[in-house]
Every structure is written in structure tokens, then in C-alpha cells.
N, C-alpha and C positions, 0 to 999 in steps of 0.2 A: 454015266461017266461024270465024275465031278469036275468042277472047274478048279484048276490049280490056283492055289493062293500065291500072290506076288508081294513080296516085301518091298515097300517104297521108302526110299530114303528122303527125309525132309529137305535136305540140302538139294537133292535132285529136283524136287517139286518146286522149290524157290527159284532155282535156275530156269526151269521150264517156264515159270510164270513171267520171269523177266523177258525171256525170249518172245513169249506171246505178246507182251505189252509193246516190245520193240517192233514186232511185226505190225501191230495195229498202228503204231506211230508212223511207220514207213508208208503204210497204205493211206494214212491221213495226209501225207505229203510233207517233205522237208525232213532234215535231220532231227533226231530227238535225243534227249539226254535223260536217262533215268534219274529221278531226284529222290528226295526223302519222302517218307511216309507222312501224310497230313495228319494222321491220328484221328482224334475225336473231332478235329475241326473240319474234316472232309465231309462234303455233302453226300458222298458215295456215288456221284454222277460225274460224267465227263464234261469238262468245261474248256472251251477253246475261244480264243480271241486275241486282240492286239491293240496297242495304242494307235491313235490316228492324230498325229501332230501337224499343226499348221503354224505359220508365223506371219505377222504383219506389223506395220509401222503406224502407231496411233497419230503421230505428227510427222509426215514424210517430207516436210520442206527443209531445205538447207541452202542458204544463199551462197553464191559464188564468192570465193575469197574468204569464207568463214570456216570456223571449226566449231563443232558442237557435239554434245552427247545425245545421240538419238536412241529413243526407247524402242526395243524390239519385244513384242509380246508373243509368247508361245502358248497356244491353246491345244488341249487334248480333247478331241471329240470322242475317242474310244470306238472300238468295233468288236462287239460280242457276237460271235457266230454260233456258239453252242453252249448250253449250260446256264447256270445261274450265278457262279462265283465271279461276278463282273470285275470287281476291283482287282482280283488276283491276276487277271489276264490283260486288263486294259491300262494299267498303271505303267508309265514310262519312268524307269529308275535311272539315277545317275545321268540325268539329261544335261547336255552341254550344247552351247551355241557358238559357232565360229563362222566368220565371213570368209569364204574360200575364194570368192571372186569379187574384188572391190570395185570393178568397173573403172570409171574415170576418177574415182575418189582415192584419198589416202587414209587408210584405216589405221588408227593409232592404238587400238585395243587388241588384245588377244582373245583366246578362248574363254567364254564365260560359263560358269557352272550354275545350273538351276536346281539340282537335286531331283526329287521325285515330283512328277506331274500326274495327278490322278485324272480320271475321266471327268470332263466338265470343268476342269480347273485351268486357269491362266496364270502364267508366271512371266515376270518382266525382268529384262536385263538391259543394260546400256552399252553402246559402242561409241567410242570417240572417233568421229569421222571428219575429215577436212576436205573442203571443196576447192579446187584450184581457182585462181583469180580469173583466168580466161575461160572458165567453163560456160558453155552456151546455156541459156535458159531452156527449160524443158524437162522431160522425164528421162532418168538414167537408172539402169538396173544394177543391183548387186545380188550375189548369190550367197545364201546362208545354209550351212549344213547343221542339221539337228541330229545329234548322236545320243543313243540311249540304250538301255537294256530292258527286257520285259520277259514275262512268262507267257509262252505261246499256248500251252495246254496243261491242264491238270486232270489226271485220270481218276476214274472212280475209286481206284485203290490207293490214291494219294501220290502217285508218281507225277513230277512236274517236268516240263520241257522248257528251258530258257533259251532265249535268242537275243541277238543284238540288232538294233535297227539304225539306219542312216538315211535321213530324208534330206533332199535338196529343195530349198524354197527360194524362189525369185522375189525380191522385194524392189519396189520402185521408189526412188527418191526424186522429189520434184524440186528443181532449181527454178525459183520464181523469176519472172521478168519484172524487175524492180530496180529502183535506184540503190546504189551502194556508194559508200563514201570512204575515201582514203585521206589520211592526214599526213601532210608533208612535214619536213623538218621545221622545228620551231627555232626562230632566230631571235636572239636577245643579247644585249650587252650588260645585263644586270648581273652583279656579283652577289655572292652570299653576304647578307646584311643590307642589301640595297633593294630598290624598287624602281620600276620603269616599264617601258613598253616591250612587248614580245609579239612577233607576228607569226602566223601559221597559215598554211594554204589547205583549204578543204576542197577536194575534187570528187565529183560524181563519176565513179568508175563503173556504175551499173549500166543497164541497157534501157532505162526509162527516165523520162524527165521528172525531176523532183520539184514540185511547185510549192511556192510560199515556204521555202525551207528556212529553218532556224536552227541555230546551234547553241547548246548550253555547255560551257567549258568550265571545268573545276580542276583544282590542283591537288597535289599530294606530295608527301616526302619533304615537307618544309616549304612548299610553294603555295602561295595564296593568290587567287585570281580575282581581281576586282573586289577585294575585301572578302568575298565568299564564293561567288560564281559570276561568270560573264555570259550575257545573252547577246548573240550576234545574229543579225538578219542576213541571210544568204540570198534570198529572193528565189527566182526560178533558175534552177541549174539543169541544163540539158546534159545528156550523157556525154562525158568527156570534158565538160566545163568545170572550172574551179573558181573559187572566191578566196581572196586574201583577207584575213581577219587580224586586227590588232587589239590586244587586250593589255591591261595593266597587271603586272605580276610583282609580287614581293617575295624575296627569298630569305629565309631565316639565316642569321649570321652563323648559327651552329649547324646548319645543314651540311652534311657530308658531301664529298665530291662525287661526281658522276651524274648521269642523267636522272631527271626527276619526271614523274608521270603527270600527264594532263589527260583527263577524261573528257571526251567529246561525244555528246549525245545530240543526234540530229532528228528533228521531226519535220515532216513534209506532207503534202497532199498528193495522192496518186492520180492516175488518169481519170479515175471515177470520182475524184474530189474527196475521197475518204482520207482522213488524217492518219498517218502511219508514223511509227517510231522505228528508225533504222537501228541495226545492231550497234551498240556503243563501241566507239573506237578509242584507242589509246595513243596519244602522242608523247614524245619525250622532249623535255626541255633540258638543255645542258647549260648550267650557269656559266657566265663568262669567267675566265681565269682572273684571279685577284691581281690587281695592279701592285707592283712593288718598285721601290726606290732604294738607292744606296748613296752614302756620303763618301766622298773622296777628297784628297788634297786639302785636308783641314789644317788651317794655320791660325795662330793667335799672336797678339801683341799685348799680353796682359802682364801687369806689374802692380805690386802692392801700392795702393793709394792713387793710382792713375786710371784715366780712361784709356781703353784699348779697343781692339776689334777681334772678332772671330769670323773668319772667312773660309770659304771652301767651295766645293762643287757638288751638286746633286745630280745623279744619273737616273733617268727613267729606264728601268729595267723591263718595261713593257707589261702587258702586250699591246697597249693602246696609247695613242697620243693623248696627252692631257693639256688643256689650255686654260685651266682656271684653278690650278693647284696652289696651295699655301703651305709654306714650310714653317713649322712652329718649333721654337727652341725652348727648353725648360732647364735652367741651371739647377743642379742638384746640390748647390751650396748657397748659403745666405750671404757669403762674401762676394758673390757675383750678382750683378744687376743688369738686366737687359730691359731697357724701357719699352721697346716695341718688339715683342717676341714673334710676331707674325710677318713673314716675308713673302710677298706675292711673287710667284714664279711666272716666267713667260711660258708660251706654248713650247712643250718639249715632246719631240717624237721619240719612239722607242730607240734606246741606244744613245740618245743625245744627252748632253750635259748643260747645266745652267749654273752660273756663279751666284753666290749669295754672300752677304756681309752683314754682320750684326755689330753695331757699336755696343761695347760692354764696359761697364764700370766695375772697378775693383775696390773694395773697402780698404781704407787705411789701416784697419785693424786686422786685416786678413794675414794669414800665414802663407808664405810661399810654398808652392807644391802643386801636385796634380789635382784637377777637379773633373767631375763628370758632367757632361751635357747630354740631354735626351732630345732627339729630334723626331718629329712625326710629320707626316704629309697628309693634309686634307685635300680631297679631290671629289669631283662630282662623278657619280656612276649611274648609268641608266637614265641619264638626262635630268634626274631629280634628286636622288638621295646623295647625301654627303658621307663618304667613307674615309677611313683613316688607315694609313700604313705606318707601322711603327709600334713601339718606339725603337729608334736607332740610337744606341749609346755610343758616344765618342768622348775622347779624353783631351783636355787642354791643360796647360801648365802656367801657373802664376809665378812670375819671377820676383826676386827681392826688390825692395824699393830702391830706385836709383834716381839721381838728379837729372833734370831735363837737359842741363847744360854742364859742360866742363869749362873751367876758366884757365887760361894760360897767360901769365904776365909776370915774369920773374924780374927781380932787381928794381922795383919801383921805389923811388926815394924822393924826399923833398928836404931842403935845408930849413933850419929854424928861421922864421920870419920871412920865408920866401914861398913862391908857388912853383908848381911843376905840372906839366902836361904828360899824361901817360896813356898807353894803349893796352887794352885787354882783348885777347882772342877768345871768343866763345864758340863752342862746337855743339851741335844738336845731337844729343845722345838718345833721343827717342826714335822709335821705329816708324815714325810718321812725320810728314812735313809740317813744320810750324811756321806760322805767318804773323805779320803785324807784331813783331817782337819789339816791345818798348822796355828799355833798360833804365833803371833809376839808381843813382849812387847816393848813399847816405853817409854823412860824417858826423862825428862828435868832437867836441873840444878836446884837444887843442888843434884839430884839423877842421878845415872848412873847404867848400867848393862852390864855384859859380856854374861851371858847365857840368851839371849833374844828370843829364839825360842823353840817351843815344837810341837810335832806331835801326832795325833791320827789317827789310821787307819780307824775306822768306828764307828759311833754312831747311833743306832736305835732310833726311837722316844721314849723320856723319859729316854734314857740310859745316864750314866754319866762316866766321866774319869777325872783323876788328871793330872794337868800340873805343872811342876816344873821350877821356874825361880830364879834368884838372883837379888839383888839390893844393891847398895852402896850409902852412904850418905856422902857428903863433910863434913870436920871437922867443918866448919862454917855454916852448914845447919841449918836453923831455926827449932826449936823444935816445930813442928806442923804437921798437916796432909797434905801430898802432894799426888797428883794423879799420877798414872801411866796409860798408855793407852794400849789397846790390840785390835787387829783385827784378823779376821779368814778368811782364804781362804779355800774353800771346794768345793766338787763336789756334785751335786744333783743326784737324781735317773735318771734324763734324760741325765746325762753326761755333764751337763753344769757346768763350774767353776765360782763360785760366790765369790766376796769379800764383807765381811760383813761391817756393820757400825762399828764405833769405840766405844769400851767399855772403861769405866774408873773404876779404883779400887783404894781405898785409902791405902796409906802407911803412917804409923805414925813414924816420926823422933823423937827419944828420946835423951836426953842429953848423951854425951859420958862420959867415966870414967875419973874423975878428980884426977889423981895420979901424976900430974906434969910431966909426961912423955908421951910417945906416945904408945898407945896400939897396940896390934898385928893388929887389924883391920885397925888402922891408918897407920901402916907401909905398909900394903898391898895396901891401897889406894894410898899412895905416890909412892910405887914401880910401880903400874899400870900407874900412871900419868907419871912417869919418862920413863917407857918403851914406852909409846905413843909418848913422845917428841923425844926420840932417834930414834924411827921408822920413824917419819916424817922427821927428819933431814937426816937420812940415805937415804931415798927415794929421797929427793931433791939433795943430793950429787951425787947419782947414775945417776939421770936424767941429771945433769949438767956436768958429767964427760966426 
């Protein structure tokens, strides 16, 4: 009896083979996924294995109160349990590292990707980790999760089985028992453009004494410390102790506003006498606000050809009291002259005012009209440097030329061959008090005078006084109006002696009495003339004797 022939479909055979392989996979343990045919690259034997990942910290120290990037190294030891295609089953693909339990620390980084890690290989990643200020010294743990994909098995027929792995690794971070330093607020009154002292406090906030501690302080952002860097001796600082340090700082005038950095590096000896360097700290220096001033209540008494004054008030707008400031004025016109342009100011607190006054001369060739003055204030900042606020532009006005005095004396007359006493009223037209006013009267023929001088002690602005003179007319003087001249020598408020321009005033000569004789006035005039002749002759005789 023959064996019946059975027709076998290829598709059915392939399906049966897959089922057999799946069954083998199940008996090997764990889920299996049928993969692609390895082709000619397959060794034709079954290979089974997996990665064996571990992680560790090459430098596990992190000081309390600090933040650093710690390196985490991931190493693949590999585990080949069957076969020879080692790399195929021991390589961890798409490996990532994530800190899933940060312990007492603050982790700043997220998941890090390493890619593929082959057997025997190490890959390194970094994680930014911060330790709290009050963290106790000692060992503290964090937990790292290593995630990856790998091939668990490769069959002899080329079918692969892929899996995903997740390993949790505990890493220990050591917080050392050591000194640590904190830099307090930097105090200074130095403004941009100035230099002077700055003080800062350095405190040991660690858990161990820092012996023979020294600090090196450098600046940045336009701040220079001691020309380049300052070295300060701190001595022995126990935990919780601090030391105040004073350094010289200079701040560039062009430095922008806001806090400027100071770097502080501290070296010390630990309990074993070994010299150590603390983690560098950064302090912030805030330049003092710039001092400002303003000009108010500006007044002037300026007129063409006269001495005058410019006066006003200066206000300290703060923020600090100044006790050595100088106000400087600069006329922006050649027709104004200020002999002493620097006015020393008294101590002025913020918000207070101080009066100032500049004697100012105006050229006789000047044109009346407005002029500009520029004021600036020099003051000391930071105890040493001299700074300037300004310029502050202000406006003054030069008035037209005007006489110092006005004269009033109407209807003054004298008869031919007679004399007459008269009174003139003068008024001070200047805007300052004039003193020691000496008036002189001048006459020309046919007029003469004996009482030609008068004196006034002082005249305030707008104040008047009377001056008394006399005048004689020759017998043949024309009966008409004749001028007499006066000038005035006086002292200004500045103590300067000034000779005025010449003033003219009219004198009316009237006809004398026609009685055929000589009037009393005529007799007086003739006697005066005779006395003058006799006096001259006597003088000549005396000199020739």
C-alpha cells in the first residue's frame, strides 16, 4: 500500500516555522517578537544576552550652598549567556539618564541622552545639581534611572527579539565638612567716574574653621579694585565668624547703572594644615547715585558799561550731604567778565539751598540783551575723587546804559556880576547802594564858583539827597543859558571806587541891576578877582625871594 502524497503550501510551511520559533522563544522565557532575517550576516546559531549597565560619580563632592555640574559615567559590562554574536545582544541602544530621586538636592537638569553604549564602553553626561545652604556634611543619595533598548535574542534563522530595559542606580554625593564663605552686601559712596573705599563682609558659613584665610578681590563691569586686585588677610575664621574688609575701588565714568560684580577667591588651611581654595564667590557693588544740583531764583543787575552782580540759590538735589562743593560760573559772552568764577559753597544737606553772588562786569561796548551763563558744581565723591555736576545753563539780561544819578534842579539863575547859591537833588538810579559820593562842580568863563564840592555818605537804590553849590557870573556875561558840569566819585558795594561820566546842568544868566552903580554882588565878584590877583602875585614874590 503506497504512502499518499501530500501537497504542502509554502505559505503554510512559513507560518508553521514562525509558530515553532515563537514556541521556542516562549520556552526561553519572556515575550518575543519575530524580527527580520539576518541574511548572510547570521552565524546560523542562537545568540542570547543583554546589556549590564552601571553608573557612578567620578567626583562625588558637592559643597553645601553651591551649585555644580556633576559628571555621571555609565558603563556597560554586558552579559552574553549564549552564542557568539556578542555586540548584537549586549549593546544598549538609545540610552538615557534621568535623576528620578534627587534626595536633599535641587536638580537643575533634565533627561540626558547617551545614544548607544556597547559592551565595555563608558559614556559620560553631566547633571546640574545645587546643594542647599543648610545641608549637613556627610553622604547623601540620589537615584538615577538608566533607560535603553536592546536585542535579547537572535535565532539561528535570523529572527531577533528586542526588549526595553530600565535600571535604577543609587549614587552617593558627599558634602564635605569644610569652611564655606558668603559675601555680604558691598557698601560704598563712590559714584561712576569716582574712586574711594568700599567695604564688604566675608563670613565663614561652613562647618569647619578656616585657618590663615586670605581673600583676593577683583572687579568687573567697569570697576577696578586697588588698581588691579586687592589681597586681604582674614586670619582664622571659625564657623559663623566674619571679617570686614575695606578696599579701594574706581568706577568708570561710562559705567552703566546697576550692580557691578566683584569676584572673591578665598584660600585657607584646613584642620590638617593643607592649603585649600574655596569655591570662588561673587559679590555685587552698587555705585552710589550721582549727586545733582539745581539753580533757582537767579537775578542780575547788569547794564552796559557798569559793574553788576549775578545772584541766586543753588539746591542740593541729593542724595548726599556735600560740605566742600564749589560753584563755577562760565560766561558764554566776551562782554561779561567775572573775575572770580569759583564760589565756595557751605555744607548743604539734601533738599537745602545756599545763596551765591558773583560780581560781574559788563563791557561798555556790549549790546543790551540776553546772555547765557553756564554753572557747574565740583564736589568730592568717595572721599577722594572730584566729580562735576553740570553744566547748568541759565539766562541773564544786560540792560541799556543808564546814568548812575538823575539830577533835579529847575530854574537856577544868576545875575550878571552877581553870585547865587543853588541846590541840586541827586537820586541813585543804580540797583545797588552807593557810598562815599563826592560831587564836583566845574564852570567855564563867564561863570565861576567857590563852593564847588559836595559830599553824600550813602545812597540806597532810588534814594535822593540835596547838594548845595554856588555860582558867579561875570558883569559882561551874556544873558543866556550857560552849562555847568558835575561828576561823581563813589564806592560800589564791591568796594570799588568809580568816577562817573560828566553831567551837565543849565544855569540861566539874567541881566544885572542897572542903577548906575555897582551892586553888592558885583562888588563881591570884583573883590574875589582882586584877592585872586594878590594871591598869585604874593606867591610869585615868595618863590623868587
